[in-house]
C-alpha positions as a Python dict, from the first residue, in 0.01 Angstrom:
ca = {
    (1, 'M'): (0, 0, 0),
    (2, 'S'): (284, -169, -278),
    (3, 'K'): (243, -567, -200),
    (4, 'V'): (619, -662, -137),
    (5, 'S'): (794, -981, -107),
    (6, 'N'): (852, -1138, 241),
    (7, 'G'): (1150, -1316, 62),
    (8, 'S'): (1518, -1117, 151),
    (9, 'A'): (1841, -1091, -69),
    (10, 'K'): (2171, -1075, 48),
    (11, 'T'): (2346, -706, -26),
    (12, 'G'): (2744, -655, -101),
    (13, 'H'): (2925, -371, 39),
    (14, 'N'): (2766, -172, -242),
    (15, 'G'): (2429, -205, -196),
    (16, 'Q'): (2370, -408, -499),
    (17, 'S'): (2175, -723, -463),
    (18, 'N'): (2383, -1057, -475),
    (19, 'G'): (2085, -1297, -502),
    (20, 'E'): (1753, -1216, -717),
    (21, 'S'): (1450, -1131, -489),
    (22, 'A'): (1129, -1158, -581),
    (23, 'P'): (959, -822, -781),
    (24, 'I'): (804, -582, -638),
    (25, 'K'): (427, -568, -716),
    (26, 'P'): (274, -238, -854),
    (27, 'I'): (33, -45, -617),
    (28, 'Y'): (-329, -123, -732),
    (29, 'K'): (-500, 159, -827),
    (30, 'R'): (-909, 87, -927),
    (31, 'E'): (-969, 237, -1242),
    (32, 'L'): (-1371, 332, -1283),
    (33, 'V'): (-1562, 199, -1604),
    (34, 'Y'): (-1762, 473, -1660),
    (35, 'H'): (-2027, 296, -1909),
    (36, 'H'): (-2111, 29, -1672),
    (37, 'I'): (-2142, 328, -1400),
    (38, 'I'): (-2409, 446, -1622),
    (39, 'W'): (-2571, 144, -1750),
    (40, 'M'): (-2640, 0, -1403),
    (41, 'P'): (-2803, 234, -1219),
    (42, 'F'): (-3036, 307, -1552),
    (43, 'V'): (-3085, -54, -1578),
    (44, 'H'): (-3194, -6, -1179),
    (45, 'L'): (-3421, 273, -1242),
    (46, 'C'): (-3605, 122, -1541),
    (47, 'G'): (-3656, -169, -1369),
    (48, 'I'): (-3818, 95, -1115),
    (49, 'Y'): (-4055, 205, -1346),
    (50, 'G'): (-4120, -153, -1493),
    (51, 'L'): (-4242, -251, -1120),
    (52, 'Y'): (-4428, 36, -1094),
    (53, 'L'): (-4637, -36, -1466),
    (54, 'A'): (-4632, -443, -1336),
    (55, 'V'): (-4877, -307, -1014),
    (56, 'T'): (-5068, -28, -1186),
    (57, 'A'): (-5142, -102, -1590),
    (58, 'V'): (-5012, -379, -1751),
    (59, 'Q'): (-5210, -731, -1821),
    (60, 'Y'): (-5189, -1021, -1598),
    (61, 'K'): (-5078, -1201, -1864),
    (62, 'T'): (-4787, -980, -1930),
    (63, 'I'): (-4690, -1024, -1573),
    (64, 'F'): (-4684, -1409, -1602),
    (65, 'F'): (-4452, -1369, -1909),
    (66, 'M'): (-4200, -1168, -1762),
    (67, 'D'): (-4208, -1448, -1513),
    (68, 'L'): (-4170, -1702, -1787),
    (69, 'M'): (-3873, -1564, -1918),
    (70, 'A'): (-3680, -1442, -1600),
    (71, 'L'): (-3729, -1803, -1541),
    (72, 'F'): (-3563, -1928, -1900),
    (73, 'A'): (-3269, -1689, -1870),
    (74, 'S'): (-3158, -1812, -1493),
    (75, 'F'): (-3136, -2190, -1684),
    (76, 'G'): (-2932, -2025, -1958),
    (77, 'T'): (-2686, -1867, -1703),
    (78, 'L'): (-2726, -2182, -1412),
    (79, 'C'): (-2796, -2476, -1631),
    (80, 'G'): (-2607, -2345, -1919),
    (81, 'A'): (-2304, -2096, -1854),
    (82, 'H'): (-2276, -2226, -1485),
    (83, 'R'): (-2323, -2596, -1391),
    (84, 'L'): (-2261, -2688, -1834),
    (85, 'W'): (-1989, -2491, -1951),
    (86, 'S'): (-1834, -2403, -1607),
    (87, 'H'): (-1811, -2693, -1432),
    (88, 'R'): (-1865, -2950, -1697),
    (89, 'S'): (-2072, -3103, -1451),
    (90, 'F'): (-2288, -3289, -1713),
    (91, 'K'): (-2286, -3358, -2085),
    (92, 'A'): (-2599, -3241, -2331),
    (93, 'K'): (-2680, -3303, -2707),
    (94, 'L'): (-2648, -3077, -2943),
    (95, 'P'): (-2958, -2951, -2944),
    (96, 'F'): (-2977, -2872, -2577),
    (97, 'Q'): (-2661, -2680, -2614),
    (98, 'I'): (-2833, -2474, -2877),
    (99, 'I'): (-3100, -2397, -2651),
    (100, 'L'): (-2846, -2293, -2377),
    (101, 'M'): (-2687, -2078, -2568),
    (102, 'V'): (-3026, -1886, -2672),
    (103, 'L'): (-3138, -1898, -2295),
    (104, 'S'): (-2813, -1712, -2204),
    (105, 'T'): (-2858, -1496, -2448),
    (106, 'L'): (-3162, -1422, -2315),
    (107, 'A'): (-2986, -1355, -1977),
    (108, 'F'): (-2750, -1085, -2091),
    (109, 'Q'): (-2497, -1151, -1870),
    (110, 'S'): (-2190, -1144, -2101),
    (111, 'P'): (-2152, -1465, -2303),
    (112, 'A'): (-2106, -1776, -2181),
    (113, 'Y'): (-1776, -1816, -2322),
    (114, 'E'): (-1659, -1546, -2056),
    (115, 'W'): (-1901, -1633, -1825),
    (116, 'A'): (-1746, -1953, -1753),
    (117, 'R'): (-1399, -1833, -1788),
    (118, 'D'): (-1446, -1630, -1520),
    (119, 'H'): (-1639, -1847, -1304),
    (120, 'R'): (-1340, -2122, -1343),
    (121, 'L'): (-1121, -1824, -1190),
    (122, 'H'): (-1360, -1726, -917),
    (123, 'H'): (-1355, -2099, -806),
    (124, 'K'): (-942, -2167, -842),
    (125, 'Y'): (-897, -1811, -637),
    (126, 'S'): (-1220, -1715, -452),
    (127, 'D'): (-1199, -1456, -229),
    (128, 'T'): (-892, -1333, -331),
    (129, 'D'): (-720, -1035, -531),
    (130, 'A'): (-779, -1298, -851),
    (131, 'D'): (-1126, -1369, -782),
    (132, 'P'): (-1355, -1123, -997),
    (133, 'H'): (-1600, -1045, -780),
    (134, 'N'): (-1392, -1066, -442),
    (135, 'S'): (-1615, -1105, -127),
    (136, 'R'): (-1375, -949, 99),
    (137, 'R'): (-1353, -621, -74),
    (138, 'G'): (-1708, -552, 69),
    (139, 'F'): (-2085, -640, 0),
    (140, 'F'): (-2072, -361, -252),
    (141, 'F'): (-1826, -457, -432),
    (142, 'S'): (-1884, -849, -508),
    (143, 'H'): (-2284, -756, -605),
    (144, 'I'): (-2257, -512, -855),
    (145, 'G'): (-1948, -299, -788),
    (146, 'W'): (-1675, -506, -967),
    (147, 'L'): (-1846, -434, -1277),
    (148, 'M'): (-1786, -76, -1219),
    (149, 'C'): (-1412, -95, -1226),
    (150, 'R'): (-1148, -221, -1398),
    (151, 'K'): (-1023, -598, -1325),
    (152, 'H'): (-765, -593, -1028),
    (153, 'P'): (-393, -719, -1184),
    (154, 'E'): (-432, -1059, -1030),
    (155, 'V'): (-738, -1148, -1199),
    (156, 'K'): (-552, -1033, -1517),
    (157, 'E'): (-236, -1237, -1389),
    (158, 'K'): (-413, -1545, -1229),
    (159, 'G'): (-611, -1548, -1575),
    (160, 'K'): (-383, -1666, -1803),
    (161, 'T'): (-374, -1998, -1598),
    (162, 'I'): (-697, -2109, -1606),
    (163, 'D'): (-772, -2384, -1919),
    (164, 'V'): (-1005, -2247, -2136),
    (165, 'S'): (-880, -2494, -2412),
    (166, 'D'): (-1257, -2663, -2432),
    (167, 'L'): (-1412, -2305, -2493),
    (168, 'D'): (-1209, -2206, -2722),
    (169, 'S'): (-1271, -2544, -2905),
    (170, 'D'): (-1629, -2510, -2866),
    (171, 'P'): (-1813, -2347, -3227),
    (172, 'L'): (-2106, -2281, -3064),
    (173, 'L'): (-1967, -2060, -2738),
    (174, 'Q'): (-1763, -1858, -2996),
    (175, 'F'): (-2093, -1814, -3224),
    (176, 'Q'): (-2236, -1662, -2929),
    (177, 'K'): (-1948, -1451, -2845),
    (178, 'K'): (-1872, -1310, -3191),
    (179, 'Y'): (-2208, -1235, -3228),
    (180, 'Y'): (-2351, -1153, -2901),
    (181, 'L'): (-2468, -812, -2909),
    (182, 'L'): (-2681, -861, -3203),
    (183, 'L'): (-2798, -1215, -3068),
    (184, 'G'): (-2859, -983, -2771),
    (185, 'A'): (-3053, -722, -2959),
    (186, 'F'): (-3350, -994, -3062),
    (187, 'I'): (-3311, -1262, -2805),
    (188, 'W'): (-3301, -1042, -2460),
    (189, 'G'): (-3475, -760, -2598),
    (190, 'L'): (-3669, -702, -2923),
    (191, 'G'): (-3863, -1039, -2902),
    (192, 'P'): (-3940, -1074, -2571),
    (193, 'A'): (-4095, -682, -2591),
    (194, 'Y'): (-4266, -746, -2859),
    (195, 'I'): (-4457, -1048, -2813),
    (196, 'P'): (-4717, -941, -2554),
    (197, 'H'): (-4784, -691, -2792),
    (198, 'W'): (-4845, -912, -3097),
    (199, 'L'): (-5020, -1159, -2889),
    (200, 'W'): (-5222, -978, -2674),
    (201, 'D'): (-5184, -598, -2786),
    (202, 'E'): (-4988, -490, -2439),
    (203, 'P'): (-4830, -144, -2532),
    (204, 'L'): (-4534, -162, -2655),
    (205, 'W'): (-4393, 86, -2394),
    (206, 'S'): (-4529, -113, -2127),
    (207, 'S'): (-4397, -444, -2263),
    (208, 'W'): (-4011, -344, -2246),
    (209, 'F'): (-4038, -194, -1919),
    (210, 'V'): (-4168, -478, -1767),
    (211, 'C'): (-4069, -809, -1957),
    (212, 'V'): (-3703, -683, -2062),
    (213, 'M'): (-3617, -396, -1797),
    (214, 'L'): (-3751, -533, -1528),
    (215, 'R'): (-3732, -902, -1546),
    (216, 'Y'): (-3293, -803, -1627),
    (217, 'C'): (-3328, -650, -1299),
    (218, 'V'): (-3490, -960, -1111),
    (219, 'S'): (-3216, -1158, -1332),
    (220, 'L'): (-2896, -999, -1262),
    (221, 'N'): (-2996, -937, -870),
    (222, 'T'): (-3081, -1304, -830),
    (223, 'T'): (-2729, -1378, -982),
    (224, 'F'): (-2537, -1102, -825),
    (225, 'L'): (-2663, -1233, -426),
    (226, 'I'): (-2488, -1539, -504),
    (227, 'N'): (-2211, -1322, -560),
    (228, 'S'): (-2232, -1130, -235),
    (229, 'A'): (-2491, -1260, 6),
    (230, 'A'): (-2379, -1628, -64),
    (231, 'H'): (-2029, -1541, 8),
    (232, 'M'): (-2142, -1393, 360),
    (233, 'Y'): (-2415, -1484, 543),
    (234, 'G'): (-2491, -1799, 624),
    (235, 'M'): (-2379, -2162, 786),
    (236, 'K'): (-2065, -2359, 694),
    (237, 'P'): (-2131, -2703, 718),
    (238, 'Y'): (-1942, -2882, 438),
    (239, 'D'): (-1599, -2704, 484),
    (240, 'K'): (-1547, -2412, 734),
    (241, 'S'): (-1221, -2285, 581),
    (242, 'I'): (-1348, -2137, 301),
    (243, 'V'): (-1542, -1785, 258),
    (244, 'P'): (-1899, -1925, 46),
    (245, 'V'): (-2167, -2020, 253),
    (246, 'E'): (-2540, -2213, 303),
    (247, 'A'): (-2664, -1848, 226),
    (248, 'H'): (-2925, -1766, 498),
    (249, 'M'): (-3179, -1646, 182),
    (250, 'R'): (-3044, -1972, -33),
    (251, 'H'): (-3455, -2084, -83),
    (252, 'F'): (-3484, -1786, -314),
    (253, 'L'): (-3156, -1784, -490),
    (254, 'V'): (-3305, -2064, -784),
    (255, 'G'): (-3105, -2373, -640),
    (256, 'E'): (-2744, -2118, -620),
    (257, 'G'): (-2747, -2022, -238),
    (258, 'F'): (-2609, -2411, -122),
    (259, 'H'): (-2269, -2231, -173),
    (260, 'N'): (-2081, -2393, 71),
    (261, 'Y'): (-2144, -2700, -77),
    (262, 'H'): (-2108, -2564, -424),
    (263, 'H'): (-1769, -2488, -349),
    (264, 'T'): (-1686, -2797, -149),
    (265, 'F'): (-1843, -2990, -446),
    (266, 'P'): (-1849, -2787, -783),
    (267, 'M'): (-1864, -3065, -985),
    (268, 'D'): (-2254, -3125, -895),
    (269, 'Y'): (-2469, -3090, -1185),
    (270, 'S'): (-2744, -2974, -897),
    (271, 'A'): (-2492, -2723, -716),
    (272, 'S'): (-2646, -2815, -410),
    (273, 'E'): (-2698, -3155, -225),
    (274, 'L'): (-3096, -3151, -258),
    (275, 'G'): (-3298, -3243, -578),
    (276, 'A'): (-3504, -3048, -798),
    (277, 'I'): (-3779, -3111, -546),
    (278, 'D'): (-3666, -3090, -249),
    (279, 'T'): (-3577, -2735, -253),
    (280, 'F'): (-3664, -2466, -496),
    (281, 'N'): (-3398, -2577, -778),
    (282, 'P'): (-3557, -2550, -1099),
    (283, 'A'): (-3232, -2560, -1298),
    (284, 'T'): (-3184, -2865, -1166),
    (285, 'A'): (-3546, -2962, -1284),
    (286, 'F'): (-3475, -2846, -1619),
    (287, 'I'): (-3172, -3073, -1632),
    (288, 'D'): (-3356, -3366, -1518),
    (289, 'M'): (-3604, -3307, -1772),
    (290, 'F'): (-3403, -3329, -2042),
    (291, 'A'): (-3208, -3591, -1911),
    (292, 'A'): (-3506, -3806, -1905),
    (293, 'I'): (-3502, -3810, -2282),
    (294, 'G'): (-3151, -3812, -2330),
    (295, 'W'): (-3058, -3473, -2450),
    (296, 'A'): (-2856, -3433, -2086),
    (297, 'Y'): (-2619, -3738, -1963),
    (298, 'D'): (-2339, -3778, -1759),
    (299, 'L'): (-2462, -3627, -1461),
    (300, 'K'): (-2225, -3598, -1205),
    (301, 'K'): (-2307, -3658, -831),
    (302, 'P'): (-2057, -3737, -521),
    (303, 'S'): (-2243, -4027, -331),
    (304, 'N'): (-2380, -3938, 3),
    (305, 'D'): (-2042, -4127, 156),
    (306, 'V'): (-1833, -3862, 8),
    (307, 'V'): (-2017, -3607, 128),
    (308, 'K'): (-2042, -3725, 478),
    (309, 'R'): (-1704, -3783, 461),
    (310, 'R'): (-1591, -3467, 362),
    (311, 'Q'): (-1832, -3288, 655),
    (312, 'T'): (-1670, -3529, 905),
    (313, 'R'): (-1339, -3406, 847),
    (314, 'C'): (-1342, -3022, 748),
    (315, 'G'): (-1778, -2880, 838),
    (316, 'D'): (-2029, -2962, 1109),
    (317, 'I'): (-2134, -3300, 1176),
    (318, 'H'): (-2421, -3195, 1320),
    (319, 'Y'): (-2576, -3053, 998),
    (320, 'S'): (-2794, -3305, 819),
    (321, 'F'): (-3019, -3272, 463),
    (322, 'R'): (-3332, -3390, 327),
    (323, 'S'): (-3342, -3707, 119),
    (324, 'R'): (-3333, -3631, -246),
    (325, 'L'): (-3606, -3763, -373),
    (326, 'S'): (-3650, -3598, -701),
    (327, 'E'): (-3283, -3792, -818),
    (328, 'Q'): (-3443, -4104, -677),
    (329, 'I'): (-3781, -4077, -888),
    (330, 'V'): (-3537, -3996, -1197),
    (331, 'G'): (-3305, -4256, -1146),
    (332, 'L'): (-3036, -4044, -1099),
    (333, 'G'): (-2965, -4081, -741),
    (334, 'K'): (-2689, -4369, -759),
    (335, 'R'): (-2463, -4153, -1064),
}
């Protein structure tokens, strides 16, 4: 159905408007993206076959290598595209930025520039038609369906309001964006497939389907669940007025399932109220490691008092979380 403004304009005897009325928005018609409709099922079928090979054929070293690549890819998305470039929740020296750029290419979830731009839009207009993966359109759409159709007109219109001047002026992100497919061919695909074949004679066929396709399928769906499940199934201890939740499956979402907290305090470099060893949050541990050598700095985190006041005002005062032991260990508790 088309949406029209609730405002009204006075009309004269000839039926002409004597005042200005809001323009009528065009009817939204879903347009399918057929190459994604083909690509996504293909990835998942390859992932299923890779799982079969992982259970029946490949060496344990190959499975370990696949897990390692999946973990590194998550750092590229969660530490780089998300916490650094989307939210600027910490600062990174150039060597660490290069590492994160390479790892975000390994994840192959679009250039970090586009990922950060769309994620900023997601936060500003969360769970509305201007949200690229609006959870109000259902689990399938917010999980994967949003990739299979053209962006809603509101996404395009409101996207123009997002400030990406810092991304535009970042030469590293512009380099990755320009050469993304070429970089991805080697970093996402050929490298992870060839290394097990080179080092311990794993057949290239098995290495490709396990270390590339199965790993890619797992990484994608872990990220997709943050867009879907973490906006639907869970608690709202910090802000009951927003859709994102502390997901019931948050401990399986690599530190990103504490979504009610994250949307309440998006500047937190840990993306949760907990530290790296208080829950399974390897991305926080990764940032902490580079903070210890000075490559990551100005790590942002709201104080306990700020969190408690927001929780008292907008959330559930009976909800409590454990101490941030890991942050105390690395000396970040007061930042």
